[in-house]
mmCIF file of the N, C-alpha and C atoms, coordinates in Angstrom:
data_MODEL
# 
_entry.id   MODEL 
# 
loop_
_atom_site.group_PDB 
_atom_site.id 
_atom_site.type_symbol 
_atom_site.label_atom_id 
_atom_site.label_alt_id 
_atom_site.label_comp_id 
_atom_site.label_asym_id 
_atom_site.label_entity_id 
_atom_site.label_seq_id 
_atom_site.pdbx_PDB_ins_code 
_atom_site.Cartn_x 
_atom_site.Cartn_y 
_atom_site.Cartn_z 
_atom_site.occupancy 
_atom_site.B_iso_or_equiv 
_atom_site.pdbx_formal_charge 
_atom_site.auth_seq_id 
_atom_site.auth_comp_id 
_atom_site.auth_asym_id 
_atom_site.auth_atom_id 
_atom_site.pdbx_PDB_model_num 
ATOM 1   N N  . MET A 1 1  ? -36.359 -140.151 -57.110 1.00 0.00 ? 1  MET A N  1 
ATOM 2   C CA . MET A 1 1  ? -34.769 -139.795 -57.222 1.00 0.00 ? 1  MET A CA 1 
ATOM 3   C C  . MET A 1 1  ? -34.316 -141.533 -57.488 1.00 0.00 ? 1  MET A C  1 
ATOM 4   N N  . ALA A 1 2  ? -33.458 -141.174 -58.459 1.00 0.00 ? 2  ALA A N  1 
ATOM 5   C CA . ALA A 1 2  ? -32.945 -142.131 -59.128 1.00 0.00 ? 2  ALA A CA 1 
ATOM 6   C C  . ALA A 1 2  ? -31.809 -143.287 -57.948 1.00 0.00 ? 2  ALA A C  1 
ATOM 7   N N  . PHE A 1 3  ? -31.576 -143.965 -58.445 1.00 0.00 ? 3  PHE A N  1 
ATOM 8   C CA . PHE A 1 3  ? -30.547 -144.850 -57.742 1.00 0.00 ? 3  PHE A CA 1 
ATOM 9   C C  . PHE A 1 3  ? -29.657 -144.179 -57.673 1.00 0.00 ? 3  PHE A C  1 
ATOM 10  N N  . ALA A 1 4  ? -28.436 -143.474 -57.923 1.00 0.00 ? 4  ALA A N  1 
ATOM 11  C CA . ALA A 1 4  ? -27.369 -142.821 -57.790 1.00 0.00 ? 4  ALA A CA 1 
ATOM 12  C C  . ALA A 1 4  ? -27.998 -141.927 -56.961 1.00 0.00 ? 4  ALA A C  1 
ATOM 13  N N  . ASP A 1 5  ? -29.028 -140.853 -57.626 1.00 0.00 ? 5  ASP A N  1 
ATOM 14  C CA . ASP A 1 5  ? -29.182 -139.553 -56.224 1.00 0.00 ? 5  ASP A CA 1 
ATOM 15  C C  . ASP A 1 5  ? -29.358 -139.723 -55.061 1.00 0.00 ? 5  ASP A C  1 
ATOM 16  N N  . ARG A 1 6  ? -29.877 -141.301 -54.537 1.00 0.00 ? 6  ARG A N  1 
ATOM 17  C CA . ARG A 1 6  ? -30.266 -141.478 -53.367 1.00 0.00 ? 6  ARG A CA 1 
ATOM 18  C C  . ARG A 1 6  ? -29.131 -142.205 -52.870 1.00 0.00 ? 6  ARG A C  1 
ATOM 19  N N  . LEU A 1 7  ? -28.366 -143.247 -53.379 1.00 0.00 ? 7  LEU A N  1 
ATOM 20  C CA . LEU A 1 7  ? -26.946 -143.358 -52.916 1.00 0.00 ? 7  LEU A CA 1 
ATOM 21  C C  . LEU A 1 7  ? -26.280 -142.570 -52.351 1.00 0.00 ? 7  LEU A C  1 
ATOM 22  N N  . GLN A 1 8  ? -25.956 -141.100 -52.791 1.00 0.00 ? 8  GLN A N  1 
ATOM 23  C CA . GLN A 1 8  ? -24.675 -139.935 -52.836 1.00 0.00 ? 8  GLN A CA 1 
ATOM 24  C C  . GLN A 1 8  ? -25.849 -139.454 -51.567 1.00 0.00 ? 8  GLN A C  1 
ATOM 25  N N  . ALA A 1 9  ? -26.798 -139.690 -51.415 1.00 0.00 ? 9  ALA A N  1 
ATOM 26  C CA . ALA A 1 9  ? -27.898 -138.782 -50.118 1.00 0.00 ? 9  ALA A CA 1 
ATOM 27  C C  . ALA A 1 9  ? -27.129 -140.022 -49.641 1.00 0.00 ? 9  ALA A C  1 
ATOM 28  N N  . VAL A 1 10 ? -27.302 -140.860 -49.064 1.00 0.00 ? 10 VAL A N  1 
ATOM 29  C CA . VAL A 1 10 ? -27.698 -142.157 -48.039 1.00 0.00 ? 10 VAL A CA 1 
ATOM 30  C C  . VAL A 1 10 ? -25.739 -141.283 -47.884 1.00 0.00 ? 10 VAL A C  1 
ATOM 31  N N  . ARG A 1 11 ? -25.396 -141.301 -48.706 1.00 0.00 ? 11 ARG A N  1 
ATOM 32  C CA . ARG A 1 11 ? -23.654 -141.462 -48.116 1.00 0.00 ? 11 ARG A CA 1 
ATOM 33  C C  . ARG A 1 11 ? -23.526 -139.914 -47.662 1.00 0.00 ? 11 ARG A C  1 
ATOM 34  N N  . GLN A 1 12 ? -23.722 -138.781 -47.765 1.00 0.00 ? 12 GLN A N  1 
ATOM 35  C CA . GLN A 1 12 ? -23.851 -137.763 -47.164 1.00 0.00 ? 12 GLN A CA 1 
ATOM 36  C C  . GLN A 1 12 ? -24.192 -137.275 -45.892 1.00 0.00 ? 12 GLN A C  1 
ATOM 37  N N  . ARG A 1 13 ? -26.117 -137.916 -45.815 1.00 0.00 ? 13 ARG A N  1 
ATOM 38  C CA . ARG A 1 13 ? -26.112 -138.131 -44.746 1.00 0.00 ? 13 ARG A CA 1 
ATOM 39  C C  . ARG A 1 13 ? -25.135 -138.914 -43.275 1.00 0.00 ? 13 ARG A C  1 
ATOM 40  N N  . ASN A 1 14 ? -24.985 -139.313 -43.734 1.00 0.00 ? 14 ASN A N  1 
ATOM 41  C CA . ASN A 1 14 ? -24.309 -140.040 -43.286 1.00 0.00 ? 14 ASN A CA 1 
ATOM 42  C C  . ASN A 1 14 ? -22.666 -140.300 -42.483 1.00 0.00 ? 14 ASN A C  1 
ATOM 43  N N  . GLY A 1 15 ? -22.605 -138.815 -43.074 1.00 0.00 ? 15 GLY A N  1 
ATOM 44  C CA . GLY A 1 15 ? -20.462 -138.303 -43.832 1.00 0.00 ? 15 GLY A CA 1 
ATOM 45  C C  . GLY A 1 15 ? -19.837 -139.118 -43.448 1.00 0.00 ? 15 GLY A C  1 
ATOM 46  N N  . LEU A 1 16 ? -19.839 -139.925 -44.491 1.00 0.00 ? 16 LEU A N  1 
ATOM 47  C CA . LEU A 1 16 ? -18.815 -140.870 -45.303 1.00 0.00 ? 16 LEU A CA 1 
ATOM 48  C C  . LEU A 1 16 ? -18.272 -140.148 -46.639 1.00 0.00 ? 16 LEU A C  1 
ATOM 49  N N  . THR A 1 17 ? -17.345 -140.083 -46.924 1.00 0.00 ? 17 THR A N  1 
ATOM 50  C CA . THR A 1 17 ? -16.726 -140.207 -47.984 1.00 0.00 ? 17 THR A CA 1 
ATOM 51  C C  . THR A 1 17 ? -16.808 -141.287 -49.458 1.00 0.00 ? 17 THR A C  1 
ATOM 52  N N  . GLN A 1 18 ? -16.589 -140.760 -49.960 1.00 0.00 ? 18 GLN A N  1 
ATOM 53  C CA . GLN A 1 18 ? -16.899 -142.015 -51.237 1.00 0.00 ? 18 GLN A CA 1 
ATOM 54  C C  . GLN A 1 18 ? -16.215 -143.227 -50.832 1.00 0.00 ? 18 GLN A C  1 
ATOM 55  N N  . GLU A 1 19 ? -14.571 -143.231 -50.764 1.00 0.00 ? 19 GLU A N  1 
ATOM 56  C CA . GLU A 1 19 ? -13.519 -143.719 -50.010 1.00 0.00 ? 19 GLU A CA 1 
ATOM 57  C C  . GLU A 1 19 ? -14.052 -144.957 -48.726 1.00 0.00 ? 19 GLU A C  1 
ATOM 58  N N  . GLN A 1 20 ? -14.565 -143.623 -47.681 1.00 0.00 ? 20 GLN A N  1 
ATOM 59  C CA . GLN A 1 20 ? -14.826 -144.804 -46.558 1.00 0.00 ? 20 GLN A CA 1 
ATOM 60  C C  . GLN A 1 20 ? -16.624 -145.519 -47.010 1.00 0.00 ? 20 GLN A C  1 
ATOM 61  N N  . PHE A 1 21 ? -17.473 -145.311 -47.342 1.00 0.00 ? 21 PHE A N  1 
ATOM 62  C CA . PHE A 1 21 ? -18.731 -145.390 -47.546 1.00 0.00 ? 21 PHE A CA 1 
ATOM 63  C C  . PHE A 1 21 ? -18.051 -147.427 -48.841 1.00 0.00 ? 21 PHE A C  1 
ATOM 64  N N  . ALA A 1 22 ? -17.598 -147.268 -49.549 1.00 0.00 ? 22 ALA A N  1 
ATOM 65  C CA . ALA A 1 22 ? -17.051 -148.021 -50.384 1.00 0.00 ? 22 ALA A CA 1 
ATOM 66  C C  . ALA A 1 22 ? -15.842 -149.110 -49.481 1.00 0.00 ? 22 ALA A C  1 
ATOM 67  N N  . GLU A 1 23 ? -15.221 -148.639 -48.327 1.00 0.00 ? 23 GLU A N  1 
ATOM 68  C CA . GLU A 1 23 ? -15.156 -149.916 -47.510 1.00 0.00 ? 23 GLU A CA 1 
ATOM 69  C C  . GLU A 1 23 ? -15.885 -150.180 -47.467 1.00 0.00 ? 23 GLU A C  1 
ATOM 70  N N  . GLN A 1 24 ? -16.807 -150.133 -46.929 1.00 0.00 ? 24 GLN A N  1 
ATOM 71  C CA . GLN A 1 24 ? -18.180 -150.413 -45.911 1.00 0.00 ? 24 GLN A CA 1 
ATOM 72  C C  . GLN A 1 24 ? -18.660 -151.795 -46.670 1.00 0.00 ? 24 GLN A C  1 
ATOM 73  N N  . LEU A 1 25 ? -18.939 -151.263 -47.625 1.00 0.00 ? 25 LEU A N  1 
ATOM 74  C CA . LEU A 1 25 ? -19.529 -151.767 -49.058 1.00 0.00 ? 25 LEU A CA 1 
ATOM 75  C C  . LEU A 1 25 ? -18.860 -153.350 -49.738 1.00 0.00 ? 25 LEU A C  1 
ATOM 76  N N  . HIS A 1 26 ? -17.448 -153.214 -49.454 1.00 0.00 ? 26 HIS A N  1 
ATOM 77  C CA . HIS A 1 26 ? -16.591 -154.077 -49.834 1.00 0.00 ? 26 HIS A CA 1 
ATOM 78  C C  . HIS A 1 26 ? -15.979 -153.440 -51.158 1.00 0.00 ? 26 HIS A C  1 
ATOM 79  N N  . VAL A 1 27 ? -16.330 -152.584 -52.186 1.00 0.00 ? 27 VAL A N  1 
ATOM 80  C CA . VAL A 1 27 ? -16.227 -152.203 -52.952 1.00 0.00 ? 27 VAL A CA 1 
ATOM 81  C C  . VAL A 1 27 ? -15.465 -151.438 -53.721 1.00 0.00 ? 27 VAL A C  1 
ATOM 82  N N  . SER A 1 28 ? -14.584 -151.041 -54.626 1.00 0.00 ? 28 SER A N  1 
ATOM 83  C CA . SER A 1 28 ? -13.581 -149.780 -54.304 1.00 0.00 ? 28 SER A CA 1 
ATOM 84  C C  . SER A 1 28 ? -14.079 -148.551 -54.647 1.00 0.00 ? 28 SER A C  1 
ATOM 85  N N  . ARG A 1 29 ? -13.524 -147.349 -54.737 1.00 0.00 ? 29 ARG A N  1 
ATOM 86  C CA . ARG A 1 29 ? -13.902 -146.235 -54.455 1.00 0.00 ? 29 ARG A CA 1 
ATOM 87  C C  . ARG A 1 29 ? -14.713 -145.512 -56.016 1.00 0.00 ? 29 ARG A C  1 
ATOM 88  N N  . GLN A 1 30 ? -13.761 -145.609 -56.795 1.00 0.00 ? 30 GLN A N  1 
ATOM 89  C CA . GLN A 1 30 ? -14.233 -146.004 -58.219 1.00 0.00 ? 30 GLN A CA 1 
ATOM 90  C C  . GLN A 1 30 ? -15.638 -146.713 -58.634 1.00 0.00 ? 30 GLN A C  1 
ATOM 91  N N  . ALA A 1 31 ? -15.884 -147.211 -57.959 1.00 0.00 ? 31 ALA A N  1 
ATOM 92  C CA . ALA A 1 31 ? -17.258 -148.042 -58.126 1.00 0.00 ? 31 ALA A CA 1 
ATOM 93  C C  . ALA A 1 31 ? -18.318 -147.028 -57.686 1.00 0.00 ? 31 ALA A C  1 
ATOM 94  N N  . VAL A 1 32 ? -18.585 -146.644 -56.448 1.00 0.00 ? 32 VAL A N  1 
ATOM 95  C CA . VAL A 1 32 ? -19.198 -145.751 -55.300 1.00 0.00 ? 32 VAL A CA 1 
ATOM 96  C C  . VAL A 1 32 ? -18.851 -144.296 -56.664 1.00 0.00 ? 32 VAL A C  1 
ATOM 97  N N  . SER A 1 33 ? -17.876 -144.248 -57.285 1.00 0.00 ? 33 SER A N  1 
ATOM 98  C CA . SER A 1 33 ? -17.997 -142.922 -58.129 1.00 0.00 ? 33 SER A CA 1 
ATOM 99  C C  . SER A 1 33 ? -18.944 -143.015 -59.424 1.00 0.00 ? 33 SER A C  1 
ATOM 100 N N  . LYS A 1 34 ? -18.587 -144.287 -59.675 1.00 0.00 ? 34 LYS A N  1 
ATOM 101 C CA . LYS A 1 34 ? -19.496 -145.302 -60.826 1.00 0.00 ? 34 LYS A CA 1 
ATOM 102 C C  . LYS A 1 34 ? -21.048 -144.717 -60.741 1.00 0.00 ? 34 LYS A C  1 
ATOM 103 N N  . TRP A 1 35 ? -21.117 -145.603 -59.667 1.00 0.00 ? 35 TRP A N  1 
ATOM 104 C CA . TRP A 1 35 ? -22.780 -145.429 -59.118 1.00 0.00 ? 35 TRP A CA 1 
ATOM 105 C C  . TRP A 1 35 ? -23.719 -144.304 -58.890 1.00 0.00 ? 35 TRP A C  1 
ATOM 106 N N  . GLU A 1 36 ? -22.370 -143.174 -57.979 1.00 0.00 ? 36 GLU A N  1 
ATOM 107 C CA . GLU A 1 36 ? -23.298 -142.237 -58.235 1.00 0.00 ? 36 GLU A CA 1 
ATOM 108 C C  . GLU A 1 36 ? -23.529 -141.043 -59.543 1.00 0.00 ? 36 GLU A C  1 
ATOM 109 N N  . SER A 1 37 ? -22.883 -141.341 -60.128 1.00 0.00 ? 37 SER A N  1 
ATOM 110 C CA . SER A 1 37 ? -22.988 -140.597 -61.354 1.00 0.00 ? 37 SER A CA 1 
ATOM 111 C C  . SER A 1 37 ? -23.357 -140.976 -62.129 1.00 0.00 ? 37 SER A C  1 
ATOM 112 N N  . GLY A 1 38 ? -24.189 -142.262 -62.128 1.00 0.00 ? 38 GLY A N  1 
ATOM 113 C CA . GLY A 1 38 ? -25.138 -143.083 -63.061 1.00 0.00 ? 38 GLY A CA 1 
ATOM 114 C C  . GLY A 1 38 ? -24.182 -143.917 -64.388 1.00 0.00 ? 38 GLY A C  1 
ATOM 115 N N  . VAL A 1 39 ? -23.036 -143.839 -63.846 1.00 0.00 ? 39 VAL A N  1 
ATOM 116 C CA . VAL A 1 39 ? -21.938 -144.432 -65.647 1.00 0.00 ? 39 VAL A CA 1 
ATOM 117 C C  . VAL A 1 39 ? -22.482 -146.068 -65.622 1.00 0.00 ? 39 VAL A C  1 
ATOM 118 N N  . SER A 1 40 ? -22.401 -146.425 -64.445 1.00 0.00 ? 40 SER A N  1 
ATOM 119 C CA . SER A 1 40 ? -22.635 -147.910 -64.133 1.00 0.00 ? 40 SER A CA 1 
ATOM 120 C C  . SER A 1 40 ? -23.604 -148.717 -62.842 1.00 0.00 ? 40 SER A C  1 
ATOM 121 N N  . LEU A 1 41 ? -23.591 -149.515 -63.400 1.00 0.00 ? 41 LEU A N  1 
ATOM 122 C CA . LEU A 1 41 ? -24.777 -149.515 -61.745 1.00 0.00 ? 41 LEU A CA 1 
ATOM 123 C C  . LEU A 1 41 ? -24.728 -151.956 -61.216 1.00 0.00 ? 41 LEU A C  1 
ATOM 124 N N  . SER A 1 42 ? -23.626 -151.987 -61.923 1.00 0.00 ? 42 SER A N  1 
ATOM 125 C CA . SER A 1 42 ? -23.032 -153.348 -61.467 1.00 0.00 ? 42 SER A CA 1 
ATOM 126 C C  . SER A 1 42 ? -21.572 -153.414 -60.707 1.00 0.00 ? 42 SER A C  1 
# 
């Protein structure tokens, strides 16, 4: 399972939106979206 898939699975398992997950990680929602789509890992 790739990082993008694991990240999305963890977020969904915890019932979080990308926005809520981003707030917990102190990053933008766009960053989470890019990570989950595999566009960017930084």
